[in-house]
N, C-alpha and C positions, 0 to 999 in steps of 0.2 A: 561634562561641565559640572563643576561643584556648585553648592548651594549659593555661595557668595557671588559667583559669576552670574548665576540665574537672576539673583536679586538686582545686580548692577544692570543687566540687560533689560530687565523689566522696568526698572526706574528710567533707563535711557529712553525706551520706547514710549513710556508714559509722558516723559518730558517732551519728546519730539511731537507726539500726538497733540499734547496740550498747546505747544507753541504753534504748530501748524493750524490748529483750530482758532487760536487767538489771531493768527494772521489772515485766515480765510474768512472768518465771520465778519470782520469789519467791512469787507467789500460788499457784503449783502445787507448790512444794517444801515439805517439812516445816518446822515452825516453827524448829527449830534451824538449818536451812540458810538460812532467811530472815534470821535474826539475823546470820549470818556474811556475808550479802550487803550489809548496811548498813555504811557507813563507821564506823570506830571513833569519829570525832569528830562524826557526824551523828546526831541524835536524831529519832525519829518525832514529827511534830507533827500533832495532830488537824486535819483539814481540808486537809492537803497532798495535792495530786494533780498528776500529770504528764499533759500533754495534747499528743499529736501533732496538729498543726494545719497547714493551708496558710495562710501568712502573706502579707499585703499591707502594705507599708510606704509610707505616703503615696500610696496608690493604685497602687503598683508591685508586681507579683508578686515574691515573694522565696523561693518554694519551700516545701518542708515542713520544719517545725521542731518541736522538743519544748520546750514552755513549761511552767512550773511555777506553780501557784497555791498560795499559802501565806498563811493568815490573811487572805484577801481581797485579797492583793497579787499582781500578776502579775510573774513573774521570767523572765528569759531568760539563756541561758548566755553566757559571755564571747565565744565564737566568733561568736555571732549579732551582738553589738555591732560586731565588726570587719567582718563581712560586710555589715551594713546601714549601715556608715560612721557609726555613732552614737558619740558621746563616752561613755566609761565614767564612771558616777557616781563622785564622790570619796568613796566609802564602802567599807568593808571588804567583800569579797565573802562571800557565803554559800556554804559548802562542803556540798554534798549529793551523795552517791554519786560522789565523786571529781571533781566538777565545780565550777567557780566560777560562781555565779549573781548577777545584779544586778537590782534592782527597776527596772522600766521607768517606774514612776510618778515616779522621781527626775529624769527628764529633762523639759525645758520642753515644754509643750504636749501632754503625753501624753494620748491617748484611745484606748480599745479598744472595738471593736464585734464581738461574737461572732455567728457564724452556725452554730448547732448542726447544722442539716440538712446543710450543706455541709462541716462540720468544718473551718471556716476562721475567721480573725480578721483584722480590719482595724485596723492600728496607725497612729496619726497622731501626728506630732511637729512641734514648731516648728522653723523652719530653724536656730535656734541650737543644736539638739540634735545636729546633724550635724557631722562633721569638716570643716574648711575646705578648699576647693579653690583651688589656685593655677594660673592659666593663664599660662605664660611661653613666649616664643619660644625654641626650642632654640638654644643658643650654637653658632655655626658653628665647626667644627674648623679650627684654623689649619693650612693645608697646608705641607708641607716645601718650602723654597725650592730651585728647580732649580739644578744646577751651571751656572756662567757660563763662556762661551767667551771667551778673550782677544780683544778687539776694539778696533779703532781707528776712530773716526768723525770726519769733517770736515763740520760744518754750515756752510753759506755763505748769505749774503744779499747779492746784488750789485745795484747800482743805477747805471745810466748815464743821464745827463741831457744833452740837447743843446738849446740854445736859440739863437734868432736874433731879435734885436731890430732895429727899423728904424734904420738908420744906424750899427749896431754890428756888429763882426765876430762870426761864429758862435762860441759858446762851448760847450765840452764838458767834462764832469767824470765821473769814475768813482769810486764809493765802495764799500766792502766791509765787511761784518761777518762774521767767521769765528770758529768755535769748534772746538778740537781736544779730543777726549775719549778717554781710554784707560780701558777698563773690564775687570773680571775679578772673580774671587771676593774679592780683597782690597778692592775698592771702585772708586770712579770718580775719576780725575784729569782735570781739564778746565782749559782756558785759552782765554779769549776775547780777540780782537784787533779793532781797527778800523783800516781803511785809508782814507785821505783823499787826494784829488787824485792818484789813481793814473794817470789818463790825461787830462791837461789839454790843452786847446786853446783859444786865444783869450784867455787871461789867464795871468798869471804866478803860479804856486804850486808849492811843493815837495812832492813825494809823501812821505807819511809814514805809517808803521805805528806803532800804539800798543797796548800791552798794557792790557787793561781789568781782567780778574780771572783769577786762577789759584787753584784750590782742589782739595782732596782730601776725599772723603766716604766714611766707612765706617759702615754701619748695623748695629745689634745688635737684630734683630727681637724676640727673646724679652723683654728688659726694656723694649723700645720706647725705645731711646736711640740718638742719632746723634752721631758724632764728625766734626767738620769742621776742616780745617786750610787756611790760606791767606787769600784775600780774601773776606770775609763781611760780613754785616749783623747787628747785634744784634736780639734779639727785642723787639718793641714791646709795651708794656702798655696799660692803659686810659688812662694819662696819660703824656705824653712821646712822643718819636719815635725811630725807629731811626737808627743811624749806621753808616757803612761803616768797616771796619777790616781790618787784616791781622793774623792771629794764630790762635788756637785757640778752638773753641766746642764745648761738650758740652751737649746739651739733650735733653729729652723730646720724642719724636716719635710722636704717636698715629697718624700715617699709616702706620706700619710694620705695623699690624694693621688692615687694612680690615674694616669692619663693627663695629669697637669704637666704642661711643658714649661720649664723654667727658662730655657734658652730662647733667644730671639728667633722668630720665624719670619722670613721675608714674604712679601706679597708681590703678585704680578698684576699688571694693569694693561688694558687694551680697549679697543673700540670695535663695534660691529655695526655695519650699516643696515643689517637685516637680521631677523632671528637666525641664530646659528647654534651649532653644537661645539662643545669644548672638550678636548682631550688633553690631559696633563700627563707628561712623561717625566719621570725622575730617573736619571742615569739610564735612559732608554727603556725603562719599564713603565708600562701604563699603570697609573696609580689613581686616577680620578677622571670621571666623565660628567657632563652636565649640559643643560640647555641654557642658552643665553638669548634674551630679547635684544632688540636693537638698542644701540647706545653704548656709552662707556661702561666698563665693568672692572671689578677688582676681585682677585682670588686671594683670600686670606687663609692663614693657618695651613700652609702646605705640609703634607705628611713627609717630612724630610728625615733621612737617617742622620746619625751622628758622624758625619764625614763631609767631604767636599764633593762637588760634582756639577752637573748641568741639569737645569730644568727647561723643558721644551713644552711650550703651549701651542696647540694647533687649534685654530678657530676656523670652522667650515660653515659657510652660510648656505641658504636654500638653493643658490645657483651653483653650488659646488666650488666656489672660490675659497681658497685657503690662505690664511695668514698665520705665519709661524713666528713665535717670539721665543728666543733663547736667552737664558740668564744663568750665570754662575752663582753658586750658593756655597756657604760655609756654615755648618751647623756643629756646634761644639758645646759640651757641658761646662767649658771654661768661661762661657759667656752667659750673661743674664739678660732677660728681656728688659727693655727700657723701663725704669722706675721700679723694678723688682729688686728686693734685697734678700740677702742671705747672711746669717749671723750666728755666732756661737759665743757663749760666756762660760768660763770654767774657773773654779777655785778649789783649792785643797792642798794636798801634799804630794810632791813628786815621788815616784817610785824608782827604786834602784835595784838592779840585778834581778829583774823579774824572771821567775822560773829557776833561780839558783838557790842553793841552801841559805845564803846570806841575804835573801831578798828582804827589803825593808822600805819603810816610808821615810822620806828625808825632808827637804826644805819645803816650807809653805810657799805657795805661789798663787798668782791670778793671771788669767789670760783672756784675750778676746779677739774675735775675728769678725770683720764686717765687709761684705761685698755688695756692690750696688751697680745695677745696669744704668750706665750714664746715657747711653743711646743704643740703638740696635747694633752698633758696631763697636762700642767701647764699654768695658766693664772695669771698674776700679775696686781695689782691695786695700784694706788697712788691717794690720795684725800687730798685736803687742803681747808681751809676756813679762811679768815682773816677779822676781823672787829676791831673797835676801842677798845672795852673792851675784846675781845676774839680772840684767834688764835687757830686753830685746824689743825692737820695733822694726816694722817693714812696711813698704808700700809697693804695690804692683799694679800694672795696667795690662789688660788683654784687649787686643784689637783684631777685628776680622776685616782683612783687606780683600773684599769680594772681587775686584777685577781680576785677581790672579787665579784662584783665591788662596790666601794663606792666613794662618793664625799667628799673630805676633804677640809675644809676652815679654815684658820687661819688668824688673823689680830691683829695688835697693833695700838693704837692711843695715841696721846699726846695732851694736851691742856695747854694754858696759859691764865689765867683770871685775870682781874683787880678787886679785891675785895676792900671793903672800907678800910681794914687794910693792903692793899698791894697786890702784885701779887702772884699768887699761881699756881703751876704746878700739873697737874693730868695726869693719864694714864688710858687707857682702853684696853680690850682684847676681843678676840672672838675665839672660837674653836668649830667647827661643823663637825660631821661625819654623813653622810646620805646615805641610800640605798633606792632608790625609785623604787621598782620593780612593775610588773603588779599584781601579786598575793600576794605579801608580801612586806613589807618595814619597815624600822626603822630609827629613828633619835635620835642622842645625840648632844645637843647643849648647850653651856654655854657662857655667855657674862657678863662682869662686868666692874667696874671701881673703882678708888679710890675716896675718899670723895671730893677731890678738883677738880675732872674732870668736865668740862662743855663743852658741844658740842656747835657748832655754832648756835646762836639764842636762846640758852637755858637761862632761867631766872637765874641770878647769885644767887638770894636769895632762890631758890628752889633746895634742894639737889636732885641729880639724883638717880634713882634706882641703888642700889649697885651691885646686881647680879641677873641674871635670868638663871635658868637651866631647860632644858626640855628634857625628854626622852619619846619616844613613839614607839609603834610597832603595826602593823596591819597584819592580816593574812586572806587570803581567803582559807578556807578549803573545797571548793567544796560543796558536799552534806551536810556537817556539818555546813555550813554557814560561816560567816566572824566574826573575833574577832578583838577587838581593846583595847589597853591599853596605857594610857598616864599619866605621872607624871610631874608636873611643880612646881618648887620652886622659890619664889621671896623674895628677901631681899630688903626692901624699904630703902629710904634715911635716915629715922629716926631710922633704925635698926629693925623695926618690920618684922616678917617672916610669910610667908604663904606657905602652901603646899596643892596643889590640885591634887587629884588622880581620874581618870575616867576610868572605864572599861565598855565595851559594847559587845554585841553579837547579830547578826542579822541572822535569820534562815528562810528559805523559808518553808512554810507549804502548803501542797496540791498543786494545780495547779499554783496559782499565789499569794496566800496570803503570808504575811511577818510578822514575830514577832521580835520586837526589845526590848532588855532588857538592861538597863544601870544603873550603880551606880556611884555616885559622892560623894567624901568625901573631905571636906575642914578642915584643921587643922592649928593651929597657933594662931594669935591674934583673929581670928574669926574661929569658928568651926561649922560644920554641916555635915549631911549626907542626901542624897536624892536618892531614888530608883524609877526608872521609867520603865514602860512597855507599849509598843504601838503595836497594832495589826492593820494591813491594810488588808482589804478584798475587792477585786474588785467585783463589782456587775454586771458589764457589760463592754462594750468597752469604756464607758465614765465616769461611776460613781464609787466611792470608798467609802467604809465604814471604818471609823477609830475609834478605842477605845484606850484611854490613861488613865492609872492609875499611880499615883505618891504618894509616902509616904516619909515623912521626919522623922528625928530622934526625933524631938520634938512632933510628933504625928499629924502634919498637913497632910491632904490627899486631893488630887485632883482626880476627876474622870470625864471624859468627853467622849461623843460619838458624832462623826461628820459624816456628809454625804456631799459629794461634787461631782460635775459633771463638766466636761470640755465641751467646745462648740462642737456641732455636725457638725459645718462648720467653716471655717476660721474666719468669721465675726459674729459668733453666740454669744450667752450668756452663761456664766458660773455662777454657784451658789454654795453656801455652807450653811449648817445648823450645829449648834453645841449646845449641851445641856449637862448640868452636874453640878458639884459642885466644887467650888474652895474656899479654906480657909473657909470651913464649911458654905458657902453661895451658894445658887443656882444661876446659870448663864445660859443665852441663847443668842445665836448670830445667825445672818443671814447675808448673803452677796450676792450681784448680781453684775456681772462684764461683760463688753463687750469691746473687743479690735478690733476696726473697722479700715477701711482704712483712716478715717478722725480723728481718735483719740480714746481715751479709756475713759470709764466711770466706776465708782465704787460707790456702795451703800452698806454701812455697818450699821447694827443695833445691839446694845447690850443692854441687860436687866438684871439687878440684882435686889436684894430686895430694894436697896437704890437709884439706879441710872439708868437712861435711856440715851443712847447715840446714836446719829445719825450722820454718817459721809458721806459726798458726796465728790467725787473726780473726777477731769477731767484733762486729759493730752492730749496734741496734739501740733500742730504747724500750723501757717499761713505763707505761703511762697508767696512772690511776685516776679515774673520773667517774662520777655518779655511781660510786659503789662497785665498780668493776675494774679489773686489771687487764691491760692489753699489752701484748708484745708487738712492736712495730719497728720500722726502719728508724735509724738515727736521723733526727731532724731538728732544725731550728726554726721551722715554719709553723703556721697555724694548722689545726686539725679539726675534724668534725666527728662527733660521736653520733652514728647513724643507728636508729632503732626501727626495726621492722618486726613488731611483736608476733611471736609464734612462727616466724619464717626463717629457719636456718638455711645456710648455703646460698643466699641470694647475693649475686654480684653487685657491687657498688662502684659506679664509674665516676671518674673525674677527668675532664678534658677528653672524653671519648674513649678512655681506656679503663678496664676493670682494675681498680687499685686495692680492693679489699672485698672480703666476703663475710656475711654475717655468721656468727657462731651459733652454738646450740641455743643460746638465749635470744637470738634474733638481733644481736648487736654487732657493730663493726666500727673500728676506728680508722678513719680515712686521713692519711697524712698529706703533707705538701700542698695545703691550701694557700692561695694568694691572699695576703693581708689587705684589708680595707677595700676590697673589690668583690663583686658578685661572683661566686663560684657555683656553677650548676652541678649539683650532685644528683645522679640518676641511678635508678635501680634497673637491673636487667629483667625485662618482663618475662623472658623465657624461663627464668629461674623461679617464677611464682606459680603456684598451682592454679588451675583454671577456676577454682572456687574462691580464690582470694580477690577481694575488691579494694581498690585504692582510688582516692579522689584524683591523685596524680602520682606518676612514677618519678617526678623530678621536683626538687626543691632547691632553693638558692640560699647560700650561706655567705655572710659578709663578716669574717672574723677580724678581730684586732690582732696585732702582731703577737705570734706565739701563743695565742689563746686556743681554747677548745670550745666549740659551739655544738649544741645538741640539735639534731634534726630527727623528728619522730614522724614516720610515715604511718598514719592510722590505717589498719587493715582489718576488714571484717573476716574473721576466721570461720572455720567450718567447711563442710563439704558442699558440693554442688550436685544437683540432680535434675533430670528432665522428667517431669511428672505428668501423666495423663489422667484427666479427670472426666468422668461422665455423670450425667444427671440420672435421676431415678427412672426416666423413660428410656434410658440407654443411649441417648444422644450426647454428643460432646458438650462440654461446658462452653458457654457463649464467649466469643472473643471479646476482649476488653474488660472482662471481670477482674476485680482486684483480688490478689492473693497475698497474704502476709503470714509471718511466723509469729506466734504468740510470744510477746515479750520483746519483739524486734520491730522498730518503726519502719524498716525497709518495706516497700510495696513493690510487688511484681504483677505483671499484667498477662492475662491469659491470651495465648495466640490461637491460631486456627487449629482445628482438629482436637480441641480440648487439651492442648499441651502448654505447660508453663515451665520456664527454667528458673529454678530457685537456688540461691546461694546462701552460705552461712548456716547450713543445716547441722544440727547436732545429731548423734546416732539415733535418738528418739525425739521427735518434735511433733508439734501440733500446728496445722495450718488452718487459716480461716479464709473462706472464699466469700466475697461480697458482690452482689449483683442486683441493682435496682431495689435497694432496701431489703433484700433477702440475704441470708448468710447461712453457711454450714461449716462444720468443723471436719477436718481431715487428719487422721492419725497417720504419721509417717514413721517408719522404722527402716533405717538404712542397712543394707547388707554390709558385711565386712568389705573393707577396701581391697579390691583385687588388683589395684594398679592402673585400672582404666581411668581415663580423664573424666568421663561423664558417666554417672550412674543413672540408669533408667528405671522408673517405678511406674506402677499402675497397670490397668486403670483403677483409680479410686472413685468410689461412689459418693456423690454430694447429695445429701438428703435435705429437702426443704427449700430447694431453689428450682424455680421453673424458668424457661427461656423468656 
């Protein structure tokens, strides 16, 4: 019983005792004293009596209470209604002896059974008589963002290709994709570049570097807003497509608050006539349990996945009676919670031919997107874009039809474009119905537009795709495997039509083997049929044998056999082998790969009758922070600079796995931290010497996006030793005596037999022993470290201290 329950029980007992005393004493006092004991506004009513009784409410003991019977009606004090969680009747209270009383019979389902011999009463009420209970998940507290260290990162992706064809000179080419990022408390400034033909041999080409994107990002976590400057992309809505531009963007960013759920979450309601337990199953998986008091209840903030399915709530009372409530749900990021808005504003110049030699900035434009949760089932969207030759606007609605459940999306768009022969108006539309379940799902989607429709940033001379229609279905049939079917039809801008049909079946064979069979048929301006079968057979915990056979309508056949193995440790090597026939020609391939803490390496070799190809790849990053340079994995996430002074080779763990080790300077760079949420960074205690002392082996970091935060673990350096001390009379030093190192505030205490364990010792040190106002000095000289964990010294003689 907690402190508040004890206080409530004590107050109730004091109230009962005081009321009983007030009722008993007047019977013993003179008549004029009895008259003074009655409230001025209360009159004696014949048949009124006060009864101290042990009360049970819906079969639950509720303690001793004083009830009143008046004119055949049973009353209880106001404090009892609160204690029993009963709703007070909407009636004026009856004032008797300074207390407010309410009739119990005014509540639904009331029944009373008296037990005179036991001086108790059983009170029963309908669940509606009790106050409602709400079960909600506690809102996680947003942690404070850790200060960022100024850091400079260089991400690189290098690819070297060397090929030798029969009768042709050997050719070689080197390509690179690099990104430079400067981060700090102000934000992140990044710039990406592509290098082509950097090391050419065997053909003529000019080496060239090209800038791809440069941008600056600053986040405002509290209002969940991001400000971006530079080369960006517009936010896409339900209808339309994003475009690349250079300029400014201000937008809502829900990712700045991890754990925040923007989509609507349904709630479940029910009633329990007695204290019960609750079990919540989502798609037949137990996700939540809890205890329920009697009365109506509501379960809010269900932990739903981003799909459709069934929620089953099982309520079991103290008598073992079960009540099961089932409800379909639909959870999708296309929906917003009621009243929640999402928006984005962009302005600048549209980009043309991104990544090509003639890339440029073109027309100025402005665009905006606004989404609003109209209700738990409806979300509306408005989007517009304006430039000199083009204007576009669209409206869309998303609806969750939970009885089935399906997600319905519909939208209309209009455009005005300035063609050479004048302005033209176009229209577009979208209709989509989707059911994304766990074991099965289907999709029907069609979108199209008129011939004159042009979206923002689209080339006026290129006619858009007139219509795209997709229908797909998937089914997981358990032991019979999974089935999939999809049909897609496209009508191009020039009127040509294409129809692609794909069907597949995947079946488990034996213990872990898998057989996949698929057929694809393409009709229209281009026609063809392809049948494919693939068998996967695990040969062990790391290796897999795969066989693939394919046949086309025109008689072409492919047959390959492959063997691959994953690393036996996180930083180990993976490899693959493949041999077979493709397009009636023999082919062999081999690959060797390693993903280590300082980057990844890839080596691929291919051999056909006419061509040999060798590819070398390297990915990684160099990060400069706090005066140090680190080699690490290529990453666009946040990092932590971990310092363990004087302790090289210490493992640093993130999410339970060692992700880095400190170098000779006691530093390590830990990549892949989650932005704007607490990351538990832990040292491996087994890597620390026994003499090292830390306040904690775990610290928490809350980095901003792509920032570097610094975590310093203070360590007391030096060696440890078990030292025996004796007094002048030859007896051991008294237990509890204080021992310290001169110049070090740390205090150690003497144990039995005159032994004390001291850490942080230098090779030559002076100790001071203090006992009951006496002290002595002890000179300590450590022997050379022979690799033993504990050095033993002594006995040393303490002069000037008596027991």
